[in-house]
FIFISE-997658 format. One record per residue (C-alpha): x, y negated, z. Coordinates in steps of 0.1 Angstrom, whole numbers, padded with zeros to 4 digits, always signed. Example, Ala and Ser with C-alpha at 12.3 -4.5 7.8 and 13.67 -1.06 7.14 Angstrom:
BEGIN
rec xx: +0123 yy: +0045 zz: +0078
rec xx: +0137 yy: +0011 zz: +0071
END
This chain:
BEGIN
rec xx: +0317 yy: -0845 zz: +1077
rec xx: +0330 yy: -0878 zz: +1063
rec xx: +0360 yy: -0879 zz: +1040
rec xx: +0382 yy: -0896 zz: +1066
rec xx: +0373 yy: -0873 zz: +1094
rec xx: +0382 yy: -0843 zz: +1072
rec xx: +0415 yy: -0858 zz: +1062
rec xx: +0423 yy: -0865 zz: +1099
rec xx: +0413 yy: -0830 zz: +1110
rec xx: +0435 yy: -0813 zz: +1084
rec xx: +0464 yy: -0837 zz: +1090
rec xx: +0464 yy: -0828 zz: +1127
rec xx: +0461 yy: -0791 zz: +1119
rec xx: +0493 yy: -0795 zz: +1099
rec xx: +0510 yy: -0814 zz: +1127
rec xx: +0516 yy: -0846 zz: +1106
rec xx: +0514 yy: -0882 zz: +1117
rec xx: +0497 yy: -0907 zz: +1095
rec xx: +0531 yy: -0921 zz: +1084
rec xx: +0543 yy: -0886 zz: +1075
rec xx: +0513 yy: -0879 zz: +1055
rec xx: +0517 yy: -0912 zz: +1037
rec xx: +0553 yy: -0905 zz: +1029
rec xx: +0544 yy: -0871 zz: +1015
rec xx: +0518 yy: -0885 zz: +0991
rec xx: +0533 yy: -0919 zz: +0984
rec xx: +0505 yy: -0939 zz: +1002
rec xx: +0510 yy: -0965 zz: +1028
rec xx: +0501 yy: -0952 zz: +1063
rec xx: +0479 yy: -0983 zz: +1067
rec xx: +0457 yy: -0969 zz: +1039
rec xx: +0457 yy: -0935 zz: +1055
rec xx: +0445 yy: -0951 zz: +1087
rec xx: +0417 yy: -0969 zz: +1067
rec xx: +0406 yy: -0937 zz: +1051
rec xx: +0405 yy: -0918 zz: +1084
rec xx: +0387 yy: -0946 zz: +1102
rec xx: +0360 yy: -0947 zz: +1074
rec xx: +0369 yy: -0983 zz: +1065
rec xx: +0377 yy: -0973 zz: +1030
rec xx: +0370 yy: -0943 zz: +1007
rec xx: +0399 yy: -0930 zz: +0987
rec xx: +0395 yy: -0928 zz: +0949
rec xx: +0395 yy: -0893 zz: +0935
rec xx: +0431 yy: -0894 zz: +0923
rec xx: +0442 yy: -0907 zz: +0957
rec xx: +0423 yy: -0879 zz: +0975
rec xx: +0440 yy: -0854 zz: +0951
rec xx: +0474 yy: -0867 zz: +0962
rec xx: +0464 yy: -0863 zz: +0999
rec xx: +0450 yy: -0828 zz: +0993
rec xx: +0483 yy: -0819 zz: +0976
rec xx: +0504 yy: -0833 zz: +1005
rec xx: +0483 yy: -0814 zz: +1030
rec xx: +0486 yy: -0783 zz: +1008
rec xx: +0448 yy: -0780 zz: +1008
rec xx: +0426 yy: -0774 zz: +0978
rec xx: +0406 yy: -0805 zz: +0969
rec xx: +0375 yy: -0782 zz: +0971
rec xx: +0379 yy: -0785 zz: +1009
rec xx: +0364 yy: -0819 zz: +1004
rec xx: +0335 yy: -0810 zz: +0981
rec xx: +0308 yy: -0818 zz: +1007
rec xx: +0321 yy: -0854 zz: +1009
rec xx: +0300 yy: -0885 zz: +0999
rec xx: +0301 yy: -0899 zz: +0964
rec xx: +0335 yy: -0913 zz: +0953
rec xx: +0338 yy: -0931 zz: +0920
rec xx: +0301 yy: -0923 zz: +0914
rec xx: +0309 yy: -0886 zz: +0914
rec xx: +0309 yy: -0859 zz: +0941
rec xx: +0341 yy: -0839 zz: +0944
rec xx: +0321 yy: -0808 zz: +0936
rec xx: +0313 yy: -0824 zz: +0902
rec xx: +0348 yy: -0837 zz: +0898
rec xx: +0365 yy: -0802 zz: +0901
rec xx: +0344 yy: -0791 zz: +0871
rec xx: +0356 yy: -0820 zz: +0849
rec xx: +0382 yy: -0818 zz: +0821
rec xx: +0403 yy: -0844 zz: +0840
rec xx: +0406 yy: -0821 zz: +0870
rec xx: +0415 yy: -0791 zz: +0849
rec xx: +0441 yy: -0811 zz: +0830
rec xx: +0455 yy: -0823 zz: +0863
rec xx: +0458 yy: -0788 zz: +0877
rec xx: +0474 yy: -0776 zz: +0844
rec xx: +0500 yy: -0804 zz: +0846
rec xx: +0506 yy: -0798 zz: +0883
rec xx: +0512 yy: -0761 zz: +0875
rec xx: +0537 yy: -0770 zz: +0848
rec xx: +0556 yy: -0793 zz: +0872
rec xx: +0556 yy: -0766 zz: +0900
rec xx: +0569 yy: -0740 zz: +0875
rec xx: +0596 yy: -0764 zz: +0863
rec xx: +0607 yy: -0772 zz: +0898
rec xx: +0611 yy: -0734 zz: +0904
rec xx: +0631 yy: -0730 zz: +0871
rec xx: +0668 yy: -0721 zz: +0868
rec xx: +0673 yy: -0754 zz: +0849
rec xx: +0660 yy: -0774 zz: +0879
rec xx: +0679 yy: -0752 zz: +0904
rec xx: +0712 yy: -0759 zz: +0886
rec xx: +0706 yy: -0796 zz: +0888
rec xx: +0695 yy: -0795 zz: +0924
rec xx: +0709 yy: -0765 zz: +0942
rec xx: +0697 yy: -0780 zz: +0975
rec xx: +0660 yy: -0789 zz: +0968
rec xx: +0657 yy: -0803 zz: +1003
rec xx: +0681 yy: -0831 zz: +0994
rec xx: +0660 yy: -0838 zz: +0962
rec xx: +0628 yy: -0840 zz: +0983
rec xx: +0645 yy: -0862 zz: +1009
rec xx: +0656 yy: -0887 zz: +0982
rec xx: +0620 yy: -0889 zz: +0969
rec xx: +0608 yy: -0896 zz: +1005
rec xx: +0634 yy: -0923 zz: +1009
rec xx: +0624 yy: -0939 zz: +0976
rec xx: +0587 yy: -0939 zz: +0987
rec xx: +0598 yy: -0955 zz: +1020
rec xx: +0616 yy: -0983 zz: +1002
rec xx: +0594 yy: -0989 zz: +0971
rec xx: +0559 yy: -0975 zz: +0979
rec xx: +0549 yy: -0949 zz: +0953
rec xx: +0569 yy: -0923 zz: +0934
rec xx: +0549 yy: -0903 zz: +0908
rec xx: +0565 yy: -0872 zz: +0894
rec xx: +0559 yy: -0866 zz: +0857
rec xx: +0568 yy: -0837 zz: +0833
rec xx: +0577 yy: -0840 zz: +0797
rec xx: +0582 yy: -0810 zz: +0774
rec xx: +0601 yy: -0805 zz: +0742
rec xx: +0607 yy: -0777 zz: +0718
rec xx: +0638 yy: -0765 zz: +0739
rec xx: +0624 yy: -0770 zz: +0774
rec xx: +0612 yy: -0796 zz: +0798
rec xx: +0623 yy: -0822 zz: +0823
rec xx: +0609 yy: -0842 zz: +0851
rec xx: +0611 yy: -0880 zz: +0855
rec xx: +0598 yy: -0903 zz: +0882
rec xx: +0577 yy: -0935 zz: +0880
rec xx: +0586 yy: -0957 zz: +0909
rec xx: +0561 yy: -0984 zz: +0918
rec xx: +0563 yy: -1013 zz: +0942
rec xx: +0542 yy: -1044 zz: +0948
rec xx: +0565 yy: -1064 zz: +0925
rec xx: +0576 yy: -1041 zz: +0897
rec xx: +0579 yy: -1005 zz: +0885
rec xx: +0607 yy: -0985 zz: +0869
rec xx: +0616 yy: -0950 zz: +0859
rec xx: +0643 yy: -0927 zz: +0873
rec xx: +0653 yy: -0896 zz: +0854
rec xx: +0664 yy: -0863 zz: +0869
rec xx: +0701 yy: -0872 zz: +0864
rec xx: +0695 yy: -0905 zz: +0883
rec xx: +0682 yy: -0886 zz: +0913
rec xx: +0712 yy: -0863 zz: +0910
rec xx: +0735 yy: -0893 zz: +0910
rec xx: +0718 yy: -0907 zz: +0941
rec xx: +0722 yy: -0873 zz: +0958
rec xx: +0759 yy: -0872 zz: +0949
rec xx: +0764 yy: -0907 zz: +0962
rec xx: +0748 yy: -0899 zz: +0995
rec xx: +0768 yy: -0868 zz: +1000
rec xx: +0801 yy: -0886 zz: +0993
rec xx: +0792 yy: -0917 zz: +1013
rec xx: +0779 yy: -0900 zz: +1045
rec xx: +0814 yy: -0889 zz: +1058
rec xx: +0826 yy: -0926 zz: +1056
rec xx: +0795 yy: -0938 zz: +1075
rec xx: +0798 yy: -0910 zz: +1101
rec xx: +0835 yy: -0919 zz: +1107
rec xx: +0824 yy: -0954 zz: +1116
rec xx: +0797 yy: -0945 zz: +1140
rec xx: +0806 yy: -0911 zz: +1155
rec xx: +0811 yy: -0908 zz: +1193
rec xx: +0842 yy: -0887 zz: +1201
rec xx: +0837 yy: -0887 zz: +1239
rec xx: +0830 yy: -0854 zz: +1256
rec xx: +0794 yy: -0841 zz: +1255
rec xx: +0793 yy: -0844 zz: +1293
rec xx: +0802 yy: -0881 zz: +1292
rec xx: +0775 yy: -0888 zz: +1266
rec xx: +0748 yy: -0869 zz: +1286
rec xx: +0756 yy: -0889 zz: +1317
rec xx: +0753 yy: -0921 zz: +1297
rec xx: +0720 yy: -0911 zz: +1282
rec xx: +0706 yy: -0900 zz: +1316
rec xx: +0716 yy: -0934 zz: +1330
rec xx: +0700 yy: -0952 zz: +1301
rec xx: +0668 yy: -0933 zz: +1304
rec xx: +0665 yy: -0945 zz: +1340
rec xx: +0670 yy: -0982 zz: +1329
rec xx: +0636 yy: -1000 zz: +1323
rec xx: +0653 yy: -1025 zz: +1300
rec xx: +0668 yy: -0997 zz: +1278
rec xx: +0634 yy: -0980 zz: +1276
rec xx: +0618 yy: -1014 zz: +1267
rec xx: +0643 yy: -1019 zz: +1238
rec xx: +0637 yy: -0984 zz: +1225
rec xx: +0600 yy: -0989 zz: +1224
rec xx: +0605 yy: -1022 zz: +1205
rec xx: +0626 yy: -1005 zz: +1179
rec xx: +0599 yy: -0979 zz: +1171
END
């Protein structure tokens, strides 16, 4: 089975759209489309990101054609792959640590911020650095024009800013009419061809 077909098969099994998969692994959905259509083969490191996002071992793809002059079956035996898995294990362990939980008691907010950053900039790579007294994670953010680094405390500051800003935004947009009035309006709108047309254009 070709690489792209396998990616598409597992993505659909997970109930993900191409855009959702792209967001999870920091890859443009247009590239996911190319991989699935067989127009382009992902590099091994890209396929590893896709495998991680799909929560699927890269060994699921070991019967795929040659990539970077190496089969995936050969790749999973290399020192690079073993180092990658070791580093990934260290990061996973740190994210589960008390130190990380104190910084981000709501991990869903942390993950949501990374997804937003990927939507805005393109790629966000999580890196772990260790010292004699512990470890910390930082993030390499890459766009077409530049790249920069955000530390854990920067993500925490973004989280705090969002939490304090949302109530002000909600106050400006919330609809205080009765639920019955809003339902009537929505039903009317959904029977209006022009309204439906506008909604499709916004997607």
